[in-house]
mmCIF file as Biopython writes it, N, C-alpha, C and O atoms, coordinates in Angstrom:
data_model
#
loop_
_atom_site.group_PDB
_atom_site.id
_atom_site.type_symbol
_atom_site.label_atom_id
_atom_site.label_alt_id
_atom_site.label_comp_id
_atom_site.label_asym_id
_atom_site.label_entity_id
_atom_site.label_seq_id
_atom_site.pdbx_PDB_ins_code
_atom_site.Cartn_x
_atom_site.Cartn_y
_atom_site.Cartn_z
_atom_site.occupancy
_atom_site.B_iso_or_equiv
_atom_site.auth_seq_id
_atom_site.auth_asym_id
_atom_site.pdbx_PDB_model_num
ATOM 1   N N  . UNK A ? 1  ? -16.057 -8.806  -32.650 1.0 0.0 1  A 1 
ATOM 2   C CA . UNK A ? 1  ? -16.240 -8.031  -31.565 1.0 0.0 1  A 1 
ATOM 3   C C  . UNK A ? 1  ? -15.275 -7.235  -30.714 1.0 0.0 1  A 1 
ATOM 4   O O  . UNK A ? 1  ? -14.136 -7.678  -30.565 1.0 0.0 1  A 1 
ATOM 5   N N  . UNK A ? 2  ? -15.575 -6.283  -30.237 1.0 0.0 2  A 1 
ATOM 6   C CA . UNK A ? 2  ? -14.365 -4.949  -30.350 1.0 0.0 2  A 1 
ATOM 7   C C  . UNK A ? 2  ? -14.424 -5.133  -28.944 1.0 0.0 2  A 1 
ATOM 8   O O  . UNK A ? 2  ? -15.213 -5.698  -28.187 1.0 0.0 2  A 1 
ATOM 9   N N  . UNK A ? 3  ? -12.966 -4.257  -28.758 1.0 0.0 3  A 1 
ATOM 10  C CA . UNK A ? 3  ? -12.533 -4.986  -27.284 1.0 0.0 3  A 1 
ATOM 11  C C  . UNK A ? 3  ? -12.885 -3.807  -25.915 1.0 0.0 3  A 1 
ATOM 12  O O  . UNK A ? 3  ? -12.276 -2.745  -26.047 1.0 0.0 3  A 1 
ATOM 13  N N  . UNK A ? 4  ? -13.414 -3.866  -25.179 1.0 0.0 4  A 1 
ATOM 14  C CA . UNK A ? 4  ? -14.210 -2.962  -24.480 1.0 0.0 4  A 1 
ATOM 15  C C  . UNK A ? 4  ? -13.053 -2.738  -23.397 1.0 0.0 4  A 1 
ATOM 16  O O  . UNK A ? 4  ? -12.544 -1.618  -23.423 1.0 0.0 4  A 1 
ATOM 17  N N  . UNK A ? 5  ? -12.648 -3.490  -22.609 1.0 0.0 5  A 1 
ATOM 18  C CA . UNK A ? 5  ? -11.873 -3.409  -21.608 1.0 0.0 5  A 1 
ATOM 19  C C  . UNK A ? 5  ? -10.623 -3.064  -21.594 1.0 0.0 5  A 1 
ATOM 20  O O  . UNK A ? 5  ? -9.827  -3.616  -22.354 1.0 0.0 5  A 1 
ATOM 21  N N  . UNK A ? 6  ? -10.185 -1.953  -20.602 1.0 0.0 6  A 1 
ATOM 22  C CA . UNK A ? 6  ? -8.621  -1.283  -21.363 1.0 0.0 6  A 1 
ATOM 23  C C  . UNK A ? 6  ? -8.027  -0.950  -19.408 1.0 0.0 6  A 1 
ATOM 24  O O  . UNK A ? 6  ? -8.634  -0.924  -18.338 1.0 0.0 6  A 1 
ATOM 25  N N  . UNK A ? 7  ? -6.691  -0.772  -19.786 1.0 0.0 7  A 1 
ATOM 26  C CA . UNK A ? 7  ? -5.695  -0.695  -18.170 1.0 0.0 7  A 1 
ATOM 27  C C  . UNK A ? 7  ? -6.210  1.007   -18.420 1.0 0.0 7  A 1 
ATOM 28  O O  . UNK A ? 7  ? -6.031  1.484   -19.540 1.0 0.0 7  A 1 
ATOM 29  N N  . UNK A ? 8  ? -6.765  1.756   -17.467 1.0 0.0 8  A 1 
ATOM 30  C CA . UNK A ? 8  ? -6.292  3.443   -17.374 1.0 0.0 8  A 1 
ATOM 31  C C  . UNK A ? 8  ? -5.387  3.556   -16.246 1.0 0.0 8  A 1 
ATOM 32  O O  . UNK A ? 8  ? -5.287  2.844   -15.246 1.0 0.0 8  A 1 
ATOM 33  N N  . UNK A ? 9  ? -4.857  4.416   -16.542 1.0 0.0 9  A 1 
ATOM 34  C CA . UNK A ? 9  ? -3.681  5.024   -15.987 1.0 0.0 9  A 1 
ATOM 35  C C  . UNK A ? 9  ? -3.911  7.024   -15.675 1.0 0.0 9  A 1 
ATOM 36  O O  . UNK A ? 9  ? -4.755  7.536   -16.411 1.0 0.0 9  A 1 
ATOM 37  N N  . UNK A ? 10 ? -3.359  7.764   -14.897 1.0 0.0 10 A 1 
ATOM 38  C CA . UNK A ? 10 ? -4.203  8.951   -15.007 1.0 0.0 10 A 1 
ATOM 39  C C  . UNK A ? 10 ? -2.996  9.844   -15.209 1.0 0.0 10 A 1 
ATOM 40  O O  . UNK A ? 10 ? -3.098  10.853  -15.907 1.0 0.0 10 A 1 
ATOM 41  N N  . UNK A ? 11 ? -1.861  9.510   -14.625 1.0 0.0 11 A 1 
ATOM 42  C CA . UNK A ? 11 ? -0.821  10.051  -15.262 1.0 0.0 11 A 1 
ATOM 43  C C  . UNK A ? 11 ? -0.345  9.897   -16.575 1.0 0.0 11 A 1 
ATOM 44  O O  . UNK A ? 11 ? -0.374  8.704   -16.878 1.0 0.0 11 A 1 
ATOM 45  N N  . UNK A ? 12 ? 0.062   10.578  -17.440 1.0 0.0 12 A 1 
ATOM 46  C CA . UNK A ? 12 ? 0.961   10.356  -18.841 1.0 0.0 12 A 1 
ATOM 47  C C  . UNK A ? 12 ? 2.460   9.863   -18.398 1.0 0.0 12 A 1 
ATOM 48  O O  . UNK A ? 12 ? 3.097   9.113   -19.138 1.0 0.0 12 A 1 
ATOM 49  N N  . UNK A ? 13 ? 2.915   10.262  -17.318 1.0 0.0 13 A 1 
ATOM 50  C CA . UNK A ? 13 ? 4.724   9.710   -17.121 1.0 0.0 13 A 1 
ATOM 51  C C  . UNK A ? 13 ? 4.384   7.968   -16.176 1.0 0.0 13 A 1 
ATOM 52  O O  . UNK A ? 13 ? 5.302   7.578   -15.455 1.0 0.0 13 A 1 
ATOM 53  N N  . UNK A ? 14 ? 3.545   7.393   -16.235 1.0 0.0 14 A 1 
ATOM 54  C CA . UNK A ? 14 ? 3.106   6.080   -16.137 1.0 0.0 14 A 1 
ATOM 55  C C  . UNK A ? 14 ? 2.991   5.192   -17.124 1.0 0.0 14 A 1 
ATOM 56  O O  . UNK A ? 14 ? 2.858   3.985   -16.923 1.0 0.0 14 A 1 
ATOM 57  N N  . UNK A ? 15 ? 3.053   5.991   -18.794 1.0 0.0 15 A 1 
ATOM 58  C CA . UNK A ? 15 ? 2.866   5.250   -19.910 1.0 0.0 15 A 1 
ATOM 59  C C  . UNK A ? 15 ? 3.956   3.979   -20.194 1.0 0.0 15 A 1 
ATOM 60  O O  . UNK A ? 15 ? 3.860   3.037   -20.981 1.0 0.0 15 A 1 
ATOM 61  N N  . UNK A ? 16 ? 5.313   4.424   -18.983 1.0 0.0 16 A 1 
ATOM 62  C CA . UNK A ? 16 ? 6.344   3.332   -19.351 1.0 0.0 16 A 1 
ATOM 63  C C  . UNK A ? 16 ? 6.604   2.723   -18.252 1.0 0.0 16 A 1 
ATOM 64  O O  . UNK A ? 16 ? 7.661   2.092   -18.239 1.0 0.0 16 A 1 
ATOM 65  N N  . UNK A ? 17 ? 5.816   2.712   -17.097 1.0 0.0 17 A 1 
ATOM 66  C CA . UNK A ? 17 ? 5.768   1.977   -16.307 1.0 0.0 17 A 1 
ATOM 67  C C  . UNK A ? 17 ? 4.825   0.402   -16.600 1.0 0.0 17 A 1 
ATOM 68  O O  . UNK A ? 17 ? 5.226   -0.545  -15.923 1.0 0.0 17 A 1 
ATOM 69  N N  . UNK A ? 18 ? 3.770   0.153   -17.445 1.0 0.0 18 A 1 
ATOM 70  C CA . UNK A ? 18 ? 3.310   -0.462  -17.898 1.0 0.0 18 A 1 
ATOM 71  C C  . UNK A ? 18 ? 4.157   -1.607  -18.842 1.0 0.0 18 A 1 
ATOM 72  O O  . UNK A ? 18 ? 4.273   -1.368  -20.044 1.0 0.0 18 A 1 
ATOM 73  N N  . UNK A ? 19 ? 4.594   -2.533  -18.421 1.0 0.0 19 A 1 
ATOM 74  C CA . UNK A ? 19 ? 5.803   -3.462  -18.912 1.0 0.0 19 A 1 
ATOM 75  C C  . UNK A ? 19 ? 5.086   -4.303  -20.164 1.0 0.0 19 A 1 
ATOM 76  O O  . UNK A ? 19 ? 5.584   -4.367  -21.288 1.0 0.0 19 A 1 
ATOM 77  N N  . UNK A ? 20 ? 3.794   -4.955  -19.765 1.0 0.0 20 A 1 
ATOM 78  C CA . UNK A ? 20 ? 2.735   -5.907  -20.537 1.0 0.0 20 A 1 
ATOM 79  C C  . UNK A ? 20 ? 1.188   -5.827  -20.096 1.0 0.0 20 A 1 
ATOM 80  O O  . UNK A ? 20 ? 0.584   -6.057  -19.048 1.0 0.0 20 A 1 
ATOM 81  N N  . UNK A ? 21 ? 0.904   -5.482  -21.119 1.0 0.0 21 A 1 
ATOM 82  C CA . UNK A ? 21 ? -0.715  -6.370  -20.884 1.0 0.0 21 A 1 
ATOM 83  C C  . UNK A ? 21 ? -1.554  -7.097  -21.559 1.0 0.0 21 A 1 
ATOM 84  O O  . UNK A ? 21 ? -1.301  -6.957  -22.756 1.0 0.0 21 A 1 
ATOM 85  N N  . UNK A ? 22 ? -2.442  -7.817  -21.386 1.0 0.0 22 A 1 
ATOM 86  C CA . UNK A ? 22 ? -3.390  -9.111  -21.685 1.0 0.0 22 A 1 
ATOM 87  C C  . UNK A ? 22 ? -4.511  -9.343  -21.427 1.0 0.0 22 A 1 
ATOM 88  O O  . UNK A ? 22 ? -5.003  -9.379  -20.299 1.0 0.0 22 A 1 
ATOM 89  N N  . UNK A ? 23 ? -5.209  -9.584  -22.773 1.0 0.0 23 A 1 
ATOM 90  C CA . UNK A ? 23 ? -6.637  -9.473  -21.968 1.0 0.0 23 A 1 
ATOM 91  C C  . UNK A ? 23 ? -6.894  -11.343 -22.225 1.0 0.0 23 A 1 
ATOM 92  O O  . UNK A ? 23 ? -6.414  -11.947 -23.185 1.0 0.0 23 A 1 
ATOM 93  N N  . UNK A ? 24 ? -7.635  -11.910 -21.267 1.0 0.0 24 A 1 
ATOM 94  C CA . UNK A ? 24 ? -8.092  -13.053 -21.228 1.0 0.0 24 A 1 
ATOM 95  C C  . UNK A ? 24 ? -9.540  -13.858 -21.428 1.0 0.0 24 A 1 
ATOM 96  O O  . UNK A ? 24 ? -10.325 -14.149 -20.525 1.0 0.0 24 A 1 
ATOM 97  N N  . UNK A ? 25 ? -9.684  -14.142 -22.856 1.0 0.0 25 A 1 
ATOM 98  C CA . UNK A ? 25 ? -11.019 -13.995 -23.051 1.0 0.0 25 A 1 
ATOM 99  C C  . UNK A ? 25 ? -11.508 -15.491 -22.596 1.0 0.0 25 A 1 
ATOM 100 O O  . UNK A ? 25 ? -10.661 -16.345 -22.856 1.0 0.0 25 A 1 
ATOM 101 N N  . UNK A ? 26 ? -12.562 -15.930 -22.043 1.0 0.0 26 A 1 
ATOM 102 C CA . UNK A ? 26 ? -13.612 -16.658 -21.589 1.0 0.0 26 A 1 
ATOM 103 C C  . UNK A ? 26 ? -13.971 -16.927 -19.740 1.0 0.0 26 A 1 
ATOM 104 O O  . UNK A ? 26 ? -14.890 -17.510 -19.166 1.0 0.0 26 A 1 
ATOM 105 N N  . UNK A ? 27 ? -12.575 -16.076 -19.169 1.0 0.0 27 A 1 
ATOM 106 C CA . UNK A ? 27 ? -12.568 -15.890 -17.771 1.0 0.0 27 A 1 
ATOM 107 C C  . UNK A ? 27 ? -14.027 -16.207 -17.116 1.0 0.0 27 A 1 
ATOM 108 O O  . UNK A ? 27 ? -14.944 -15.394 -17.230 1.0 0.0 27 A 1 
ATOM 109 N N  . UNK A ? 28 ? -14.167 -17.327 -16.487 1.0 0.0 28 A 1 
ATOM 110 C CA . UNK A ? 28 ? -15.810 -17.383 -15.652 1.0 0.0 28 A 1 
ATOM 111 C C  . UNK A ? 28 ? -16.295 -16.410 -14.898 1.0 0.0 28 A 1 
ATOM 112 O O  . UNK A ? 28 ? -16.700 -16.768 -13.793 1.0 0.0 28 A 1 
ATOM 113 N N  . UNK A ? 29 ? -16.411 -14.817 -15.273 1.0 0.0 29 A 1 
ATOM 114 C CA . UNK A ? 29 ? -16.924 -13.999 -14.367 1.0 0.0 29 A 1 
ATOM 115 C C  . UNK A ? 29 ? -18.066 -14.018 -14.379 1.0 0.0 29 A 1 
ATOM 116 O O  . UNK A ? 29 ? -18.433 -13.672 -13.256 1.0 0.0 29 A 1 
ATOM 117 N N  . UNK A ? 30 ? -18.906 -14.224 -15.005 1.0 0.0 30 A 1 
ATOM 118 C CA . UNK A ? 30 ? -20.419 -13.903 -15.045 1.0 0.0 30 A 1 
ATOM 119 C C  . UNK A ? 30 ? -20.746 -12.916 -15.754 1.0 0.0 30 A 1 
ATOM 120 O O  . UNK A ? 30 ? -21.718 -12.182 -15.569 1.0 0.0 30 A 1 
ATOM 121 N N  . UNK A ? 31 ? -19.832 -12.841 -16.726 1.0 0.0 31 A 1 
ATOM 122 C CA . UNK A ? 31 ? -19.870 -10.550 -17.642 1.0 0.0 31 A 1 
ATOM 123 C C  . UNK A ? 31 ? -19.583 -11.067 -18.879 1.0 0.0 31 A 1 
ATOM 124 O O  . UNK A ? 31 ? -19.132 -12.170 -19.184 1.0 0.0 31 A 1 
ATOM 125 N N  . UNK A ? 32 ? -20.036 -9.736  -19.833 1.0 0.0 32 A 1 
ATOM 126 C CA . UNK A ? 32 ? -19.643 -9.597  -20.982 1.0 0.0 32 A 1 
ATOM 127 C C  . UNK A ? 32 ? -18.171 -8.944  -21.294 1.0 0.0 32 A 1 
ATOM 128 O O  . UNK A ? 32 ? -17.793 -8.671  -22.433 1.0 0.0 32 A 1 
ATOM 129 N N  . UNK A ? 33 ? -17.254 -8.698  -19.878 1.0 0.0 33 A 1 
ATOM 130 C CA . UNK A ? 33 ? -16.168 -8.364  -20.024 1.0 0.0 33 A 1 
ATOM 131 C C  . UNK A ? 33 ? -15.295 -9.166  -20.058 1.0 0.0 33 A 1 
ATOM 132 O O  . UNK A ? 33 ? -15.620 -10.305 -19.723 1.0 0.0 33 A 1 
ATOM 133 N N  . UNK A ? 34 ? -13.876 -8.929  -20.459 1.0 0.0 34 A 1 
ATOM 134 C CA . UNK A ? 34 ? -12.916 -9.688  -20.913 1.0 0.0 34 A 1 
ATOM 135 C C  . UNK A ? 34 ? -11.801 -9.370  -19.634 1.0 0.0 34 A 1 
ATOM 136 O O  . UNK A ? 34 ? -11.439 -8.263  -19.237 1.0 0.0 34 A 1 
ATOM 137 N N  . UNK A ? 35 ? -11.320 -10.937 -19.052 1.0 0.0 35 A 1 
ATOM 138 C CA . UNK A ? 35 ? -10.403 -10.116 -17.913 1.0 0.0 35 A 1 
ATOM 139 C C  . UNK A ? 35 ? -9.019  -9.548  -18.319 1.0 0.0 35 A 1 
ATOM 140 O O  . UNK A ? 35 ? -8.457  -10.040 -19.297 1.0 0.0 35 A 1 
ATOM 141 N N  . UNK A ? 36 ? -8.513  -8.673  -17.716 1.0 0.0 36 A 1 
ATOM 142 C CA . UNK A ? 36 ? -7.342  -7.559  -18.238 1.0 0.0 36 A 1 
ATOM 143 C C  . UNK A ? 36 ? -6.579  -7.411  -17.566 1.0 0.0 36 A 1 
ATOM 144 O O  . UNK A ? 36 ? -6.748  -6.594  -16.661 1.0 0.0 36 A 1 
ATOM 145 N N  . UNK A ? 37 ? -5.058  -8.309  -17.705 1.0 0.0 37 A 1 
ATOM 146 C CA . UNK A ? 37 ? -3.744  -8.239  -16.832 1.0 0.0 37 A 1 
ATOM 147 C C  . UNK A ? 37 ? -2.798  -7.720  -17.089 1.0 0.0 37 A 1 
ATOM 148 O O  . UNK A ? 37 ? -2.079  -7.968  -18.057 1.0 0.0 37 A 1 
ATOM 149 N N  . UNK A ? 38 ? -2.553  -6.513  -15.864 1.0 0.0 38 A 1 
ATOM 150 C CA . UNK A ? 38 ? -1.254  -5.581  -16.343 1.0 0.0 38 A 1 
ATOM 151 C C  . UNK A ? 38 ? -0.304  -5.548  -15.804 1.0 0.0 38 A 1 
ATOM 152 O O  . UNK A ? 38 ? -0.516  -5.557  -14.591 1.0 0.0 38 A 1 
ATOM 153 N N  . UNK A ? 39 ? 1.102   -5.497  -16.140 1.0 0.0 39 A 1 
ATOM 154 C CA . UNK A ? 39 ? 1.986   -6.346  -15.369 1.0 0.0 39 A 1 
ATOM 155 C C  . UNK A ? 39 ? 3.106   -4.566  -15.534 1.0 0.0 39 A 1 
ATOM 156 O O  . UNK A ? 39 ? 3.639   -4.070  -16.526 1.0 0.0 39 A 1 
ATOM 157 N N  . UNK A ? 40 ? 3.053   -4.081  -14.051 1.0 0.0 40 A 1 
ATOM 158 C CA . UNK A ? 40 ? 3.715   -2.843  -13.869 1.0 0.0 40 A 1 
ATOM 159 C C  . UNK A ? 40 ? 4.700   -2.701  -13.132 1.0 0.0 40 A 1 
ATOM 160 O O  . UNK A ? 40 ? 4.593   -3.045  -11.955 1.0 0.0 40 A 1 
ATOM 161 N N  . UNK A ? 41 ? 5.968   -2.140  -13.636 1.0 0.0 41 A 1 
ATOM 162 C CA . UNK A ? 41 ? 7.354   -1.881  -12.939 1.0 0.0 41 A 1 
ATOM 163 C C  . UNK A ? 41 ? 7.328   -0.701  -12.304 1.0 0.0 41 A 1 
ATOM 164 O O  . UNK A ? 41 ? 7.247   0.378   -12.891 1.0 0.0 41 A 1 
ATOM 165 N N  . UNK A ? 42 ? 7.399   -0.847  -11.032 1.0 0.0 42 A 1 
ATOM 166 C CA . UNK A ? 42 ? 7.078   0.786   -10.274 1.0 0.0 42 A 1 
ATOM 167 C C  . UNK A ? 42 ? 8.864   0.453   -9.619  1.0 0.0 42 A 1 
ATOM 168 O O  . UNK A ? 42 ? 9.348   -0.674  -9.503  1.0 0.0 42 A 1 
ATOM 169 N N  . UNK A ? 43 ? 9.507   1.650   -9.305  1.0 0.0 43 A 1 
ATOM 170 C CA . UNK A ? 43 ? 10.235  1.868   -8.243  1.0 0.0 43 A 1 
ATOM 171 C C  . UNK A ? 43 ? 10.042  2.670   -6.930  1.0 0.0 43 A 1 
ATOM 172 O O  . UNK A ? 43 ? 9.816   3.871   -6.779  1.0 0.0 43 A 1 
ATOM 173 N N  . UNK A ? 44 ? 10.178  1.767   -6.107  1.0 0.0 44 A 1 
ATOM 174 C CA . UNK A ? 44 ? 9.176   2.638   -4.894  1.0 0.0 44 A 1 
ATOM 175 C C  . UNK A ? 44 ? 10.782  3.603   -4.130  1.0 0.0 44 A 1 
ATOM 176 O O  . UNK A ? 44 ? 11.981  3.471   -4.375  1.0 0.0 44 A 1 
ATOM 177 N N  . UNK A ? 45 ? 10.074  4.474   -3.228  1.0 0.0 45 A 1 
ATOM 178 C CA . UNK A ? 45 ? 11.450  5.361   -2.347  1.0 0.0 45 A 1 
ATOM 179 C C  . UNK A ? 45 ? 10.737  4.426   -0.831  1.0 0.0 45 A 1 
ATOM 180 O O  . UNK A ? 45 ? 9.642   3.936   -0.554  1.0 0.0 45 A 1 
ATOM 181 N N  . UNK A ? 46 ? 11.944  4.540   -0.213  1.0 0.0 46 A 1 
ATOM 182 C CA . UNK A ? 46 ? 11.655  4.619   1.364   1.0 0.0 46 A 1 
ATOM 183 C C  . UNK A ? 46 ? 11.115  5.676   1.885   1.0 0.0 46 A 1 
ATOM 184 O O  . UNK A ? 46 ? 11.284  6.757   1.321   1.0 0.0 46 A 1 
ATOM 185 N N  . UNK A ? 47 ? 10.371  5.589   3.042   1.0 0.0 47 A 1 
ATOM 186 C CA . UNK A ? 47 ? 10.159  6.954   3.574   1.0 0.0 47 A 1 
ATOM 187 C C  . UNK A ? 47 ? 10.652  6.887   4.971   1.0 0.0 47 A 1 
ATOM 188 O O  . UNK A ? 47 ? 10.492  5.999   5.808   1.0 0.0 47 A 1 
ATOM 189 N N  . UNK A ? 48 ? 11.255  7.960   5.040   1.0 0.0 48 A 1 
ATOM 190 C CA . UNK A ? 48 ? 11.609  8.510   6.167   1.0 0.0 48 A 1 
ATOM 191 C C  . UNK A ? 48 ? 10.993  8.134   7.625   1.0 0.0 48 A 1 
ATOM 192 O O  . UNK A ? 48 ? 9.843   8.572   7.664   1.0 0.0 48 A 1 
ATOM 193 N N  . UNK A ? 49 ? 11.293  7.578   8.657   1.0 0.0 49 A 1 
ATOM 194 C CA . UNK A ? 49 ? 11.080  7.654   10.050  1.0 0.0 49 A 1 
ATOM 195 C C  . UNK A ? 49 ? 11.241  8.584   10.422  1.0 0.0 49 A 1 
ATOM 196 O O  . UNK A ? 49 ? 12.216  9.269   10.111  1.0 0.0 49 A 1 
ATOM 197 N N  . UNK A ? 50 ? 10.086  9.036   11.447  1.0 0.0 50 A 1 
ATOM 198 C CA . UNK A ? 50 ? 10.462  10.327  12.246  1.0 0.0 50 A 1 
ATOM 199 C C  . UNK A ? 50 ? 11.368  10.018  13.092  1.0 0.0 50 A 1 
ATOM 200 O O  . UNK A ? 50 ? 11.429  8.812   13.332  1.0 0.0 50 A 1 
ATOM 201 N N  . UNK A ? 51 ? 12.236  10.804  13.736  1.0 0.0 51 A 1 
ATOM 202 C CA . UNK A ? 51 ? 13.036  10.379  14.328  1.0 0.0 51 A 1 
ATOM 203 C C  . UNK A ? 51 ? 12.668  11.296  16.293  1.0 0.0 51 A 1 
ATOM 204 O O  . UNK A ? 51 ? 12.041  12.337  16.491  1.0 0.0 51 A 1 
ATOM 205 N N  . UNK A ? 52 ? 13.193  10.591  17.113  1.0 0.0 52 A 1 
ATOM 206 C CA . UNK A ? 52 ? 12.997  11.247  18.185  1.0 0.0 52 A 1 
ATOM 207 C C  . UNK A ? 52 ? 11.450  11.657  18.547  1.0 0.0 52 A 1 
ATOM 208 O O  . UNK A ? 52 ? 11.095  12.804  18.817  1.0 0.0 52 A 1 
ATOM 209 N N  . UNK A ? 53 ? 10.365  10.197  18.490  1.0 0.0 53 A 1 
ATOM 210 C CA . UNK A ? 53 ? 8.772   10.542  18.486  1.0 0.0 53 A 1 
ATOM 211 C C  . UNK A ? 53 ? 8.727   9.713   20.035  1.0 0.0 53 A 1 
ATOM 212 O O  . UNK A ? 53 ? 7.731   9.899   20.735  1.0 0.0 53 A 1 
ATOM 213 N N  . UNK A ? 54 ? 9.585   9.007   20.424  1.0 0.0 54 A 1 
ATOM 214 C CA . UNK A ? 54 ? 9.400   7.985   21.547  1.0 0.0 54 A 1 
ATOM 215 C C  . UNK A ? 54 ? 8.970   8.679   22.580  1.0 0.0 54 A 1 
ATOM 216 O O  . UNK A ? 54 ? 9.459   9.800   22.720  1.0 0.0 54 A 1 
ATOM 217 N N  . UNK A ? 55 ? 7.997   8.229   23.526  1.0 0.0 55 A 1 
ATOM 218 C CA . UNK A ? 55 ? 7.441   8.754   24.722  1.0 0.0 55 A 1 
ATOM 219 C C  . UNK A ? 55 ? 8.205   8.683   25.820  1.0 0.0 55 A 1 
ATOM 220 O O  . UNK A ? 55 ? 8.643   7.603   26.218  1.0 0.0 55 A 1 
ATOM 221 N N  . UNK A ? 56 ? 8.480   9.981   26.508  1.0 0.0 56 A 1 
ATOM 222 C CA . UNK A ? 56 ? 9.924   9.781   27.201  1.0 0.0 56 A 1 
ATOM 223 C C  . UNK A ? 56 ? 8.529   9.495   29.322  1.0 0.0 56 A 1 
ATOM 224 O O  . UNK A ? 56 ? 7.625   10.201  29.768  1.0 0.0 56 A 1 
ATOM 225 N N  . UNK A ? 57 ? 9.033   8.459   29.744  1.0 0.0 57 A 1 
ATOM 226 C CA . UNK A ? 57 ? 8.672   8.100   31.348  1.0 0.0 57 A 1 
ATOM 227 C C  . UNK A ? 57 ? 9.146   8.935   32.296  1.0 0.0 57 A 1 
ATOM 228 O O  . UNK A ? 57 ? 10.194  9.391   31.839  1.0 0.0 57 A 1 
ATOM 229 N N  . UNK A ? 58 ? 8.935   9.399   33.405  1.0 0.0 58 A 1 
ATOM 230 C CA . UNK A ? 58 ? 9.185   9.677   34.082  1.0 0.0 58 A 1 
ATOM 231 C C  . UNK A ? 58 ? 9.130   8.835   35.179  1.0 0.0 58 A 1 
ATOM 232 O O  . UNK A ? 58 ? 8.135   8.712   35.893  1.0 0.0 58 A 1 
ATOM 233 N N  . UNK A ? 59 ? 10.418  8.122   35.360  1.0 0.0 59 A 1 
ATOM 234 C CA . UNK A ? 59 ? 10.578  7.326   36.125  1.0 0.0 59 A 1 
ATOM 235 C C  . UNK A ? 59 ? 10.695  7.347   37.904  1.0 0.0 59 A 1 
ATOM 236 O O  . UNK A ? 59 ? 10.544  6.447   38.730  1.0 0.0 59 A 1 
ATOM 237 N N  . UNK A ? 60 ? 11.040  8.836   38.046  1.0 0.0 60 A 1 
ATOM 238 C CA . UNK A ? 60 ? 11.427  9.315   39.383  1.0 0.0 60 A 1 
ATOM 239 C C  . UNK A ? 60 ? 10.146  8.809   39.866  1.0 0.0 60 A 1 
ATOM 240 O O  . UNK A ? 60 ? 10.258  7.870   40.655  1.0 0.0 60 A 1 
ATOM 241 N N  . UNK A ? 61 ? 8.908   9.203   39.584  1.0 0.0 61 A 1 
ATOM 242 C CA . UNK A ? 61 ? 7.584   8.849   40.044  1.0 0.0 61 A 1 
ATOM 243 C C  . UNK A ? 61 ? 7.215   7.509   40.932  1.0 0.0 61 A 1 
ATOM 244 O O  . UNK A ? 61 ? 6.462   7.284   41.879  1.0 0.0 61 A 1 
ATOM 245 N N  . UNK A ? 62 ? 8.150   6.726   40.122  1.0 0.0 62 A 1 
ATOM 246 C CA . UNK A ? 62 ? 8.566   5.360   41.026  1.0 0.0 62 A 1 
ATOM 247 C C  . UNK A ? 62 ? 9.041   5.305   42.323  1.0 0.0 62 A 1 
ATOM 248 O O  . UNK A ? 62 ? 9.005   4.351   43.100  1.0 0.0 62 A 1 
ATOM 249 N N  . UNK A ? 63 ? 9.527   6.502   42.498  1.0 0.0 63 A 1 
ATOM 250 C CA . UNK A ? 63 ? 9.935   6.460   44.116  1.0 0.0 63 A 1 
ATOM 251 C C  . UNK A ? 63 ? 9.200   6.411   45.099  1.0 0.0 63 A 1 
ATOM 252 O O  . UNK A ? 63 ? 9.454   5.753   46.108  1.0 0.0 63 A 1 
ATOM 253 N N  . UNK A ? 64 ? 8.158   7.128   44.917  1.0 0.0 64 A 1 
ATOM 254 C CA . UNK A ? 64 ? 6.877   7.707   45.465  1.0 0.0 64 A 1 
ATOM 255 C C  . UNK A ? 64 ? 6.175   5.929   45.979  1.0 0.0 64 A 1 
ATOM 256 O O  . UNK A ? 64 ? 5.548   5.398   45.062  1.0 0.0 64 A 1 
ATOM 257 N N  . UNK A ? 65 ? 6.259   5.149   47.210  1.0 0.0 65 A 1 
ATOM 258 C CA . UNK A ? 65 ? 5.412   3.786   47.348  1.0 0.0 65 A 1 
ATOM 259 C C  . UNK A ? 65 ? 4.414   3.750   47.164  1.0 0.0 65 A 1 
ATOM 260 O O  . UNK A ? 65 ? 4.035   2.585   47.290  1.0 0.0 65 A 1 
ATOM 261 N N  . UNK A ? 66 ? 3.143   4.806   46.740  1.0 0.0 66 A 1 
ATOM 262 C CA . UNK A ? 66 ? 1.745   4.680   46.067  1.0 0.0 66 A 1 
ATOM 263 C C  . UNK A ? 66 ? 1.753   4.156   44.374  1.0 0.0 66 A 1 
ATOM 264 O O  . UNK A ? 66 ? 1.164   3.241   43.797  1.0 0.0 66 A 1 
ATOM 265 N N  . UNK A ? 67 ? 2.752   5.251   43.898  1.0 0.0 67 A 1 
ATOM 266 C CA . UNK A ? 67 ? 2.151   4.592   42.748  1.0 0.0 67 A 1 
ATOM 267 C C  . UNK A ? 67 ? 3.305   3.290   42.159  1.0 0.0 67 A 1 
ATOM 268 O O  . UNK A ? 67 ? 3.210   2.525   41.198  1.0 0.0 67 A 1 
ATOM 269 N N  . UNK A ? 68 ? 4.273   3.440   43.102  1.0 0.0 68 A 1 
ATOM 270 C CA . UNK A ? 68 ? 5.243   2.268   42.706  1.0 0.0 68 A 1 
ATOM 271 C C  . UNK A ? 68 ? 4.346   0.683   42.901  1.0 0.0 68 A 1 
ATOM 272 O O  . UNK A ? 68 ? 4.510   -0.275  42.145  1.0 0.0 68 A 1 
ATOM 273 N N  . UNK A ? 69 ? 3.438   0.706   44.036  1.0 0.0 69 A 1 
ATOM 274 C CA . UNK A ? 69 ? 2.276   -0.525  44.434  1.0 0.0 69 A 1 
ATOM 275 C C  . UNK A ? 69 ? 1.546   -0.350  42.970  1.0 0.0 69 A 1 
ATOM 276 O O  . UNK A ? 69 ? 1.555   -1.222  42.101  1.0 0.0 69 A 1 
ATOM 277 N N  . UNK A ? 70 ? 0.811   1.141   42.839  1.0 0.0 70 A 1 
ATOM 278 C CA . UNK A ? 70 ? 0.231   0.850   41.929  1.0 0.0 70 A 1 
ATOM 279 C C  . UNK A ? 70 ? -0.029  0.024   40.327  1.0 0.0 70 A 1 
ATOM 280 O O  . UNK A ? 70 ? -0.885  -0.556  39.659  1.0 0.0 70 A 1 
ATOM 281 N N  . UNK A ? 71 ? 1.968   0.650   40.320  1.0 0.0 71 A 1 
ATOM 282 C CA . UNK A ? 71 ? 2.773   0.171   38.773  1.0 0.0 71 A 1 
ATOM 283 C C  . UNK A ? 71 ? 2.893   -1.581  39.003  1.0 0.0 71 A 1 
ATOM 284 O O  . UNK A ? 71 ? 2.783   -2.392  38.084  1.0 0.0 71 A 1 
ATOM 285 N N  . UNK A ? 72 ? 3.073   -1.829  40.038  1.0 0.0 72 A 1 
ATOM 286 C CA . UNK A ? 72 ? 3.258   -3.453  40.063  1.0 0.0 72 A 1 
ATOM 287 C C  . UNK A ? 72 ? 1.855   -4.054  40.119  1.0 0.0 72 A 1 
ATOM 288 O O  . UNK A ? 72 ? 1.708   -5.276  40.147  1.0 0.0 72 A 1 
#
């Protein structure tokens, strides 16, 4: 029987990130394919949060009695 299941990666630079790949025969998945499990080691970087994007409120409008009553 030939092995027909593979772990596919799109970029050649990611080859070094795959540390281990195994196939498990006999998994009850209702198919003639074998279960393939790969261990991948990735280094993730943090995404910088945008600064100063908070919405500022015009609190001077609360001096108006009508607006204050609507707010409460």
